[in-house]
N, C-alpha and C positions, 0 to 999 in steps of 0.2 A: 632436403634430401640426407638421410641418415647415412653416415659412412659404414660401408660394410667392414666385416673382419678383414677382408684384403686391403680395403682402404687404410685401415689402422697399421697394417704391417707395412705398407708401402710408404704412408706419409709419416713422418717423424716431426716431433716438435720444431726441431731446427729447420726442417723444410718450409713449416708454415712460418717461422719467424722470418727466414730469409725473405719471403713473398711480402709479408706486412712491412719488414724494414724497407725493401726495394720499392714499395709504393711511395715511400718517404712521408707517411702518415704518423708514424711513430718513431721514437728514438729506438735505437737497436736493444737496450735493456727491456723497455716497455714492450717491445714486438716480441721479445722471448718470454716475458711474462704471460702476455696474451695466448702466445703459440701453446704454453705448457697447458693453460686453461682451456684450450680449444677441445679438448677430449674429454672434459670434466664438468664444463659448466655450459649449460645452454644459453646462458644470457650472453657470455663471450662469444659462443658461437654466432649467436644472432647477430651481435655486433660487428663480428669480422665478414659474416655473410653479407651484411649491408655495407660494408667498407667496399668488399669485392665487387657488389653489384654496383656501386658508384663508378666503378672503373670498367663496367660492363664484363666482369668476370664473375666466375662462381666457384664452388669447391673443387670442381675439376681442375681449376688453375693449380691449386696447391697440390693436387695429385700429378699433374703434368710437371710441375717443378719438381717434385720429389722422384718422378721416373728419371727426368733429366739428370738430377744430381746423384741419383743413385743407379744408374743405368748398368755400369760394369757389374756391381753386385746382384742385380735382378737377373742378367744374363747368367752369371755364374749359378746362381740358384735354379735358373731353369734348366741348365745343363745337368746339375747334381739331381734335381727331380727326375728328369728323363732317365739318367742311369739307373736310380733305383726302381723306377718303373719298369725299366727293362728287366732288372734283376727280379723283381717280383714276377713278371710275365714268364720268365724262365723257369723260377721256381714251380709256379702253377702248372706249366706245361709239363714238368719232369712229374709232379704228381699226378696229373691225368695219364700219361704214358705208363708209368707204374700201375696204376689201377687197371689200365686197359690190358697190359701185359698180364696181371695177375688174373683178370677175368677170362682172357684167352687161354691161360693154362688151365684153369678150372673147366673151362668148356672142352678143352682137349682131353682131360682127364675124364670127364664124365662121359664123353662121346666114346672114348676108346673103351671105358667099362661097359658101356652099351653094347658096343660092336663084340667085345669079348663075352658078353653075357653074364658079366659079372656085377652088374648094376646094383642088385639088391634094392633096397629102399633107400633113396637118396632124398636129402632135404634140399630146401631152395638154394643153399649155397653149393650143391653139388658134392657133398661129402657123404660118406655112408654113416 
């Protein structure tokens, strides 16, 4: 299983190192070295995957630990993303409302010209 971009943001080298070290199969420094290479070496990734499998775990165990260790930061990021999405939606709604208001004004102008008999030849935008 290849980690997605999301996995790479959630899982840090230190999270991977903590898991390997907690399994007790490697010394702390060795675990950190392996964890650093997790993202760059397919060989190390395969070794660690085999180690995890030995304990009935998989790459999701690393992600779960990362979420546990970084839960507060992830929650904060989630709130910030929601805030920015809300701002984006409000801006888009303002743009659509402005366009609708402009269109309504052009329709009123063209309609009034037609009623007054002053329509002349109008283009598609409603201007003479």
